[in-house]
LOKEFI-355879 format. One record per atom (N, C-alpha, C, O): chain; x, y, z; residue in one letter; atom name. Coordinates in steps of 0.1 Angstrom, whole numbers, plus 5000, padded with zeros to 4 digits. Example, Ala and Ser with C-alpha at 12.3 -4.5 7.8 and 13.67 -1.06 7.14 Angstrom:
<sites>
[site "A",[5132,4943,5078],"a","N"]
[site "A",[5123,4955,5078],"a","CA"]
[site "A",[5132,4967,5078],"a","C"]
[site "A",[5142,4967,5085],"a","O"]
[site "A",[5128,4978,5071],"s","N"]
[site "A",[5137,4989,5071],"s","CA"]
[site "A",[5129,5000,5079],"s","C"]
[site "A",[5134,5011,5080],"s","O"]
</sites>
This chain:
<sites>
[site "A",[8879,7224,6334],"m","N"]
[site "A",[8887,7215,6331],"m","CA"]
[site "A",[8896,7208,6347],"m","C"]
[site "A",[8901,7214,6357],"m","O"]
[site "A",[8896,7192,6342],"r","N"]
[site "A",[8896,7183,6356],"r","CA"]
[site "A",[8910,7182,6357],"r","C"]
[site "A",[8917,7184,6347],"r","O"]
[site "A",[8914,7179,6369],"v","N"]
[site "A",[8924,7181,6374],"v","CA"]
[site "A",[8925,7166,6380],"v","C"]
[site "A",[8913,7162,6384],"v","O"]
[site "A",[8934,7157,6382],"q","N"]
[site "A",[8937,7147,6390],"q","CA"]
[site "A",[8952,7138,6392],"q","C"]
[site "A",[8959,7132,6384],"q","O"]
[site "A",[8955,7141,6409],"l","N"]
[site "A",[8969,7139,6410],"l","CA"]
[site "A",[8967,7129,6413],"l","C"]
[site "A",[8955,7127,6417],"l","O"]
[site "A",[8978,7117,6413],"q","N"]
[site "A",[8985,7106,6421],"q","CA"]
[site "A",[8990,7098,6416],"q","C"]
[site "A",[8987,7091,6406],"q","O"]
[site "A",[9001,7098,6427],"g","N"]
[site "A",[9020,7098,6429],"g","CA"]
[site "A",[9021,7106,6418],"g","C"]
[site "A",[9016,7117,6417],"g","O"]
[site "A",[9028,7099,6410],"h","N"]
[site "A",[9035,7105,6396],"h","CA"]
[site "A",[9029,7114,6386],"h","C"]
[site "A",[9035,7122,6379],"h","O"]
[site "A",[9016,7111,6386],"t","N"]
[site "A",[9010,7114,6368],"t","CA"]
[site "A",[8995,7122,6377],"t","C"]
[site "A",[8987,7121,6387],"t","O"]
[site "A",[8999,7132,6365],"v","N"]
[site "A",[8987,7142,6365],"v","CA"]
[site "A",[8978,7134,6354],"v","C"]
[site "A",[8984,7127,6346],"v","O"]
[site "A",[8965,7135,6355],"r","N"]
[site "A",[8952,7135,6343],"r","CA"]
[site "A",[8946,7147,6343],"r","C"]
[site "A",[8941,7150,6353],"r","O"]
[site "A",[8946,7154,6333],"l","N"]
[site "A",[8938,7166,6328],"l","CA"]
[site "A",[8927,7162,6317],"l","C"]
[site "A",[8931,7158,6306],"l","O"]
[site "A",[8919,7162,6319],"r","N"]
[site "A",[8901,7160,6312],"r","CA"]
[site "A",[8898,7171,6312],"r","C"]
[site "A",[8896,7177,6323],"r","O"]
[site "A",[8896,7177,6296],"i","N"]
[site "A",[8885,7188,6292],"i","CA"]
[site "A",[8877,7185,6284],"i","C"]
[site "A",[8877,7175,6277],"i","O"]
[site "A",[8869,7194,6284],"d","N"]
[site "A",[8857,7195,6271],"d","CA"]
[site "A",[8856,7200,6258],"d","C"]
[site "A",[8867,7207,6257],"d","O"]
[site "A",[8852,7201,6250],"e","N"]
[site "A",[8851,7202,6239],"e","CA"]
[site "A",[8854,7218,6235],"e","C"]
[site "A",[8861,7220,6225],"e","O"]
[site "A",[8846,7231,6247],"d","N"]
[site "A",[8849,7242,6244],"d","CA"]
[site "A",[8857,7246,6251],"d","C"]
[site "A",[8856,7258,6255],"d","O"]
[site "A",[8868,7239,6256],"e","N"]
[site "A",[8879,7241,6267],"e","CA"]
[site "A",[8889,7237,6257],"e","C"]
[site "A",[8900,7243,6256],"e","O"]
[site "A",[8887,7223,6247],"l","N"]
[site "A",[8893,7222,6233],"l","CA"]
[site "A",[8899,7232,6223],"l","C"]
[site "A",[8910,7234,6218],"l","O"]
[site "A",[8890,7236,6222],"s","N"]
[site "A",[8885,7251,6211],"s","CA"]
[site "A",[8894,7262,6210],"s","C"]
[site "A",[8900,7268,6201],"s","O"]
[site "A",[8892,7264,6227],"e","N"]
[site "A",[8898,7274,6236],"e","CA"]
[site "A",[8914,7272,6233],"e","C"]
[site "A",[8921,7281,6228],"e","O"]
[site "A",[8918,7261,6237],"l","N"]
[site "A",[8933,7256,6237],"l","CA"]
[site "A",[8940,7257,6220],"l","C"]
[site "A",[8950,7262,6217],"l","O"]
[site "A",[8931,7251,6213],"l","N"]
[site "A",[8931,7249,6194],"l","CA"]
[site "A",[8938,7265,6191],"l","C"]
[site "A",[8949,7266,6187],"l","O"]
[site "A",[8931,7273,6192],"g","N"]
[site "A",[8929,7288,6191],"g","CA"]
[site "A",[8940,7296,6201],"g","C"]
[site "A",[8940,7308,6204],"g","O"]
[site "A",[8949,7288,6206],"g","N"]
[site "A",[8958,7301,6211],"g","CA"]
[site "A",[8955,7303,6229],"g","C"]
[site "A",[8964,7309,6235],"g","O"]
[site "A",[8947,7299,6234],"v","N"]
[site "A",[8943,7305,6246],"v","CA"]
[site "A",[8949,7291,6259],"v","C"]
[site "A",[8947,7279,6260],"v","O"]
[site "A",[8954,7301,6267],"s","N"]
[site "A",[8955,7289,6282],"s","CA"]
[site "A",[8943,7286,6284],"s","C"]
[site "A",[8933,7293,6281],"s","O"]
[site "A",[8946,7270,6290],"i","N"]
[site "A",[8933,7267,6300],"i","CA"]
[site "A",[8938,7269,6315],"i","C"]
[site "A",[8949,7264,6319],"i","O"]
[site "A",[8930,7275,6320],"i","N"]
[site "A",[8936,7278,6343],"i","CA"]
[site "A",[8924,7275,6347],"i","C"]
[site "A",[8912,7276,6345],"i","O"]
[site "A",[8934,7268,6355],"g","N"]
[site "A",[8921,7265,6368],"g","CA"]
[site "A",[8928,7264,6377],"g","C"]
[site "A",[8940,7265,6375],"g","O"]
[site "A",[8923,7264,6390],"t","N"]
[site "A",[8922,7262,6404],"t","CA"]
[site "A",[8917,7255,6414],"t","C"]
[site "A",[8905,7253,6416],"t","O"]
[site "A",[8926,7252,6422],"t","N"]
[site "A",[8922,7243,6433],"t","CA"]
[site "A",[8921,7248,6445],"t","C"]
[site "A",[8932,7249,6451],"t","O"]
[site "A",[8911,7253,6452],"a","N"]
[site "A",[8910,7259,6467],"a","CA"]
[site "A",[8915,7246,6475],"a","C"]
[site "A",[8910,7234,6473],"a","O"]
[site "A",[8925,7249,6487],"f","N"]
[site "A",[8925,7235,6493],"f","CA"]
[site "A",[8917,7242,6514],"f","C"]
[site "A",[8923,7246,6525],"f","O"]
[site "A",[8906,7242,6511],"g","N"]
[site "A",[8900,7253,6520],"g","CA"]
[site "A",[8904,7269,6522],"g","C"]
[site "A",[8902,7275,6512],"g","O"]
[site "A",[8909,7275,6532],"s","N"]
[site "A",[8916,7283,6537],"s","CA"]
[site "A",[8932,7282,6537],"s","C"]
[site "A",[8939,7292,6539],"s","O"]
[site "A",[8936,7268,6536],"l","N"]
[site "A",[8948,7269,6536],"l","CA"]
[site "A",[8959,7273,6522],"l","C"]
[site "A",[8970,7280,6524],"l","O"]
[site "A",[8956,7269,6512],"f","N"]
[site "A",[8962,7273,6500],"f","CA"]
[site "A",[8954,7271,6491],"f","C"]
[site "A",[8944,7264,6491],"f","O"]
[site "A",[8961,7280,6477],"l","N"]
[site "A",[8952,7275,6463],"l","CA"]
[site "A",[8967,7271,6453],"l","C"]
[site "A",[8978,7275,6452],"l","O"]
[site "A",[8961,7261,6447],"m","N"]
[site "A",[8967,7255,6438],"m","CA"]
[site "A",[8965,7260,6423],"m","C"]
[site "A",[8953,7257,6419],"m","O"]
[site "A",[8973,7267,6413],"r","N"]
[site "A",[8972,7274,6401],"r","CA"]
[site "A",[8978,7265,6392],"r","C"]
[site "A",[8987,7257,6396],"r","O"]
[site "A",[8974,7265,6378],"y","N"]
[site "A",[8976,7254,6369],"y","CA"]
[site "A",[8974,7257,6360],"y","C"]
[site "A",[8962,7262,6360],"y","O"]
[site "A",[8982,7258,6347],"a","N"]
[site "A",[8975,7262,6330],"a","CA"]
[site "A",[8980,7254,6323],"a","C"]
[site "A",[8991,7249,6326],"a","O"]
[site "A",[8974,7252,6315],"v","N"]
[site "A",[8981,7243,6301],"v","CA"]
[site "A",[8976,7249,6287],"v","C"]
[site "A",[8965,7254,6284],"v","O"]
[site "A",[8987,7248,6281],"s","N"]
[site "A",[8995,7260,6269],"s","CA"]
[site "A",[8991,7248,6257],"s","C"]
[site "A",[8985,7237,6259],"s","O"]
[site "A",[8994,7251,6248],"l","N"]
[site "A",[9002,7244,6235],"l","CA"]
[site "A",[9012,7253,6229],"l","C"]
[site "A",[9011,7266,6228],"l","O"]
[site "A",[9024,7243,6226],"h","N"]
[site "A",[9034,7252,6220],"h","CA"]
[site "A",[9038,7242,6207],"h","C"]
[site "A",[9033,7231,6205],"h","O"]
[site "A",[9048,7250,6199],"e","N"]
[site "A",[9052,7241,6192],"e","CA"]
[site "A",[9061,7231,6187],"e","C"]
[site "A",[9063,7227,6176],"e","O"]
[site "A",[9066,7229,6200],"g","N"]
[site "A",[9078,7219,6202],"g","CA"]
[site "A",[9071,7203,6198],"g","C"]
[site "A",[9060,7201,6193],"g","O"]
[site "A",[9079,7192,6203],"r","N"]
[site "A",[9074,7178,6199],"r","CA"]
[site "A",[9073,7169,6214],"r","C"]
[site "A",[9069,7158,6216],"r","O"]
[site "A",[9080,7180,6226],"t","N"]
[site "A",[9072,7173,6241],"t","CA"]
[site "A",[9065,7182,6245],"t","C"]
[site "A",[9064,7194,6242],"t","O"]
[site "A",[9059,7171,6256],"c","N"]
[site "A",[9057,7181,6270],"c","CA"]
[site "A",[9065,7181,6276],"c","C"]
[site "A",[9073,7172,6280],"c","O"]
[site "A",[9062,7201,6280],"r","N"]
[site "A",[9069,7205,6292],"r","CA"]
[site "A",[9062,7212,6302],"r","C"]
[site "A",[9052,7219,6299],"r","O"]
[site "A",[9069,7209,6321],"l","N"]
[site "A",[9063,7210,6328],"l","CA"]
[site "A",[9066,7222,6336],"l","C"]
[site "A",[9069,7227,6325],"l","O"]
[site "A",[9067,7229,6341],"d","N"]
[site "A",[9070,7240,6347],"d","CA"]
[site "A",[9063,7247,6357],"d","C"]
[site "A",[9051,7246,6358],"d","O"]
[site "A",[9071,7255,6368],"g","N"]
[site "A",[9067,7259,6378],"g","CA"]
[site "A",[9070,7259,6389],"g","C"]
[site "A",[9082,7255,6391],"g","O"]
[site "A",[9063,7263,6403],"q","N"]
[site "A",[9065,7257,6415],"q","CA"]
[site "A",[9053,7251,6420],"q","C"]
[site "A",[9043,7252,6413],"q","O"]
[site "A",[9052,7244,6433],"a","N"]
[site "A",[9045,7233,6436],"a","CA"]
[site "A",[9027,7238,6439],"a","C"]
[site "A",[9017,7231,6440],"a","O"]
[site "A",[9027,7251,6439],"a","N"]
[site "A",[9014,7257,6440],"a","CA"]
[site "A",[9008,7266,6428],"a","C"]
[site "A",[8999,7273,6427],"a","O"]
[site "A",[9018,7262,6418],"d","N"]
[site "A",[9013,7275,6406],"d","CA"]
[site "A",[9021,7267,6393],"d","C"]
[site "A",[9032,7270,6392],"d","O"]
[site "A",[9016,7260,6386],"w","N"]
[site "A",[9026,7249,6377],"w","CA"]
[site "A",[9015,7250,6364],"w","C"]
[site "A",[9002,7250,6364],"w","O"]
[site "A",[9023,7251,6353],"r","N"]
[site "A",[9021,7251,6334],"r","CA"]
[site "A",[9025,7237,6331],"r","C"]
[site "A",[9036,7232,6335],"r","O"]
[site "A",[9017,7233,6323],"i","N"]
[site "A",[9020,7218,6313],"i","CA"]
[site "A",[9016,7229,6296],"i","C"]
[site "A",[9006,7234,6291],"i","O"]
[site "A",[9028,7228,6292],"d","N"]
[site "A",[9030,7231,6276],"d","CA"]
[site "A",[9028,7216,6267],"d","C"]
[site "A",[9036,7206,6268],"d","O"]
[site "A",[9014,7215,6257],"l","N"]
[site "A",[9013,7205,6253],"l","CA"]
[site "A",[9019,7207,6241],"l","C"]
[site "A",[9023,7218,6237],"l","O"]
[site "A",[9019,7193,6231],"p","N"]
[site "A",[9024,7199,6221],"p","CA"]
[site "A",[9011,7198,6208],"p","C"]
[site "A",[9002,7190,6207],"p","O"]
[site "A",[9014,7209,6199],"d","N"]
[site "A",[9003,7218,6190],"d","CA"]
[site "A",[9001,7205,6183],"d","C"]
[site "A",[8991,7198,6185],"d","O"]
[site "A",[9008,7202,6176],"a","N"]
[site "A",[9002,7184,6170],"a","CA"]
[site "A",[8995,7176,6171],"a","C"]
[site "A",[8987,7171,6163],"a","O"]
[site "A",[8999,7172,6185],"e","N"]
[site "A",[8999,7159,6187],"e","CA"]
[site "A",[8984,7166,6194],"e","C"]
[site "A",[8975,7159,6190],"e","O"]
[site "A",[8981,7174,6199],"v","N"]
[site "A",[8964,7182,6207],"v","CA"]
[site "A",[8958,7184,6191],"v","C"]
[site "A",[8946,7181,6191],"v","O"]
[site "A",[8961,7186,6183],"r","N"]
[site "A",[8953,7189,6168],"r","CA"]
[site "A",[8949,7176,6162],"r","C"]
[site "A",[8938,7173,6157],"r","O"]
[site "A",[8959,7168,6163],"e","N"]
[site "A",[8954,7156,6159],"e","CA"]
[site "A",[8945,7149,6170],"e","C"]
[site "A",[8935,7144,6164],"e","O"]
[site "A",[8944,7147,6182],"l","N"]
[site "A",[8939,7139,6186],"l","CA"]
[site "A",[8926,7149,6187],"l","C"]
[site "A",[8916,7144,6191],"l","O"]
[site "A",[8925,7160,6184],"a","N"]
[site "A",[8912,7166,6182],"a","CA"]
[site "A",[8903,7162,6169],"a","C"]
[site "A",[8891,7164,6167],"a","O"]
[site "A",[8912,7157,6162],"s","N"]
[site "A",[8909,7154,6146],"s","CA"]
[site "A",[8901,7138,6149],"s","C"]
[site "A",[8892,7135,6142],"s","O"]
[site "A",[8904,7132,6157],"r","N"]
[site "A",[8900,7118,6158],"r","CA"]
[site "A",[8887,7118,6170],"r","C"]
[site "A",[8884,7107,6173],"r","O"]
[site "A",[8881,7128,6175],"l","N"]
[site "A",[8871,7131,6187],"l","CA"]
[site "A",[8859,7125,6179],"l","C"]
[site "A",[8856,7127,6167],"l","O"]
[site "A",[8850,7115,6190],"p","N"]
[site "A",[8850,7113,6198],"p","CA"]
[site "A",[8862,7104,6199],"p","C"]
[site "A",[8865,7098,6189],"p","O"]
[site "A",[8870,7102,6211],"s","N"]
[site "A",[8878,7084,6213],"s","CA"]
[site "A",[8884,7089,6231],"s","C"]
[site "A",[8887,7100,6237],"s","O"]
[site "A",[8882,7074,6233],"k","N"]
[site "A",[8885,7074,6247],"k","CA"]
[site "A",[8904,7076,6252],"k","C"]
[site "A",[8908,7077,6263],"k","O"]
[site "A",[8910,7074,6240],"e","N"]
[site "A",[8921,7072,6237],"e","CA"]
[site "A",[8927,7093,6238],"e","C"]
[site "A",[8926,7102,6230],"e","O"]
[site "A",[8935,7091,6252],"g","N"]
[site "A",[8939,7103,6252],"g","CA"]
[site "A",[8957,7106,6248],"g","C"]
[site "A",[8965,7102,6239],"g","O"]
[site "A",[8957,7111,6254],"l","N"]
[site "A",[8978,7112,6253],"l","CA"]
[site "A",[8982,7113,6266],"l","C"]
[site "A",[8978,7118,6277],"l","O"]
[site "A",[8995,7103,6261],"i","N"]
[site "A",[9005,7102,6274],"i","CA"]
[site "A",[9019,7107,6269],"i","C"]
[site "A",[9024,7104,6258],"i","O"]
[site "A",[9027,7116,6280],"f","N"]
[site "A",[9038,7118,6280],"f","CA"]
[site "A",[9046,7121,6292],"f","C"]
[site "A",[9044,7129,6301],"f","O"]
[site "A",[9053,7113,6291],"d","N"]
[site "A",[9065,7114,6306],"d","CA"]
[site "A",[9073,7127,6299],"d","C"]
[site "A",[9073,7131,6288],"d","O"]
[site "A",[9077,7130,6311],"v","N"]
[site "A",[9079,7146,6318],"v","CA"]
[site "A",[9092,7139,6321],"v","C"]
[site "A",[9089,7134,6331],"v","O"]
[site "A",[9103,7137,6319],"p","N"]
[site "A",[9119,7134,6330],"p","CA"]
[site "A",[9118,7152,6341],"p","C"]
[site "A",[9115,7163,6336],"p","O"]
[site "A",[9122,7147,6354],"t","N"]
[site "A",[9122,7157,6362],"t","CA"]
[site "A",[9134,7162,6370],"t","C"]
[site "A",[9136,7172,6376],"t","O"]
[site "A",[9141,7151,6368],"g","N"]
[site "A",[9158,7151,6373],"g","CA"]
[site "A",[9160,7143,6383],"g","C"]
[site "A",[9170,7141,6389],"g","O"]
[site "A",[9145,7138,6387],"g","N"]
[site "A",[9144,7128,6399],"g","CA"]
[site "A",[9144,7113,6396],"g","C"]
[site "A",[9148,7110,6385],"g","O"]
[site "A",[9140,7104,6404],"i","N"]
[site "A",[9144,7091,6401],"i","CA"]
[site "A",[9130,7088,6387],"i","C"]
[site "A",[9132,7084,6375],"i","O"]
[site "A",[9115,7093,6395],"d","N"]
[site "A",[9107,7086,6380],"d","CA"]
[site "A",[9107,7098,6376],"d","C"]
[site "A",[9111,7108,6382],"d","O"]
[site "A",[9098,7096,6364],"a","N"]
[site "A",[9092,7110,6354],"a","CA"]
[site "A",[9079,7111,6359],"a","C"]
[site "A",[9074,7103,6366],"a","O"]
[site "A",[9074,7119,6357],"m","N"]
[site "A",[9058,7126,6359],"m","CA"]
[site "A",[9053,7123,6349],"m","C"]
[site "A",[9059,7124,6338],"m","O"]
[site "A",[9042,7118,6350],"r","N"]
[site "A",[9034,7110,6338],"r","CA"]
[site "A",[9023,7121,6336],"r","C"]
[site "A",[9017,7123,6346],"r","O"]
[site "A",[9020,7128,6325],"i","N"]
[site "A",[9011,7136,6319],"i","CA"]
[site "A",[9000,7130,6311],"i","C"]
[site "A",[9001,7132,6299],"i","O"]
[site "A",[8987,7122,6316],"l","N"]
[site "A",[8975,7120,6309],"l","CA"]
[site "A",[8969,7131,6305],"l","C"]
[site "A",[8969,7141,6313],"l","O"]
[site "A",[8963,7133,6286],"f","N"]
[site "A",[8956,7146,6282],"f","CA"]
[site "A",[8945,7136,6279],"f","C"]
[site "A",[8947,7125,6275],"f","O"]
[site "A",[8931,7141,6281],"d","N"]
[site "A",[8921,7137,6274],"d","CA"]
[site "A",[8908,7147,6272],"d","C"]
[site "A",[8906,7156,6281],"d","O"]
[site "A",[8900,7144,6262],"v","N"]
[site "A",[8889,7150,6262],"v","CA"]
[site "A",[8877,7145,6263],"v","C"]
[site "A",[8874,7135,6257],"v","O"]
[site "A",[8867,7151,6273],"d","N"]
[site "A",[8855,7143,6279],"d","CA"]
[site "A",[8848,7134,6268],"d","C"]
[site "A",[8840,7139,6261],"d","O"]
[site "A",[8851,7122,6268],"v","N"]
[site "A",[8843,7113,6251],"v","CA"]
[site "A",[8827,7115,6256],"v","C"]
[site "A",[8819,7113,6247],"v","O"]
[site "A",[8822,7117,6267],"k","N"]
[site "A",[8804,7122,6269],"k","CA"]
[site "A",[8803,7131,6259],"k","C"]
[site "A",[8797,7131,6249],"k","O"]
[site "A",[8812,7142,6266],"d","N"]
[site "A",[8807,7160,6259],"d","CA"]
[site "A",[8806,7157,6241],"d","C"]
[site "A",[8797,7158,6234],"d","O"]
[site "A",[8819,7153,6240],"s","N"]
[site "A",[8825,7153,6224],"s","CA"]
[site "A",[8815,7143,6218],"s","C"]
[site "A",[8811,7147,6207],"s","O"]
[site "A",[8810,7132,6221],"a","N"]
[site "A",[8799,7124,6214],"a","CA"]
[site "A",[8785,7131,6219],"a","C"]
[site "A",[8776,7126,6212],"a","O"]
[site "A",[8781,7140,6228],"r","N"]
[site "A",[8770,7144,6231],"r","CA"]
[site "A",[8767,7155,6219],"r","C"]
[site "A",[8756,7157,6214],"r","O"]
[site "A",[8781,7162,6216],"r","N"]
[site "A",[8781,7172,6205],"r","CA"]
[site "A",[8778,7170,6193],"r","C"]
[site "A",[8771,7178,6186],"r","O"]
[site "A",[8783,7157,6188],"r","N"]
[site "A",[8782,7149,6171],"r","CA"]
[site "A",[8770,7145,6169],"r","C"]
[site "A",[8765,7147,6158],"r","O"]
[site "A",[8762,7139,6181],"r","N"]
[site "A",[8746,7134,6183],"r","CA"]
[site "A",[8736,7150,6178],"r","C"]
[site "A",[8727,7150,6170],"r","O"]
[site "A",[8742,7161,6185],"n","N"]
[site "A",[8736,7171,6182],"n","CA"]
[site "A",[8737,7184,6168],"n","C"]
[site "A",[8731,7195,6165],"n","O"]
[site "A",[8747,7176,6163],"v","N"]
[site "A",[8748,7186,6152],"v","CA"]
[site "A",[8743,7179,6135],"v","C"]
[site "A",[8743,7187,6125],"v","O"]
</sites>
């Protein structure tokens, strides 16, 4: 899983193997080490709700995506169009979550089938 942070936006890009795990009920877990200073951990899971949920602390967070929307995305792969969620934070700006599946990985897999 690749994670990009910019302002109030988190972009999550996974490959097809990770998508299979996610659709199978397994959480995708990643870590980023900031040298020897600290470690940031993150987990992405599916849930039965209709909205994206964000929870955790600054260096240990969790994103729960709506199962139905992720399955719909999976049904139309390969696609450059991912999912976009605005998650209220109680602050001035919502957190925007962008979720997509690596288009090159998807296209390559379909060519090799």
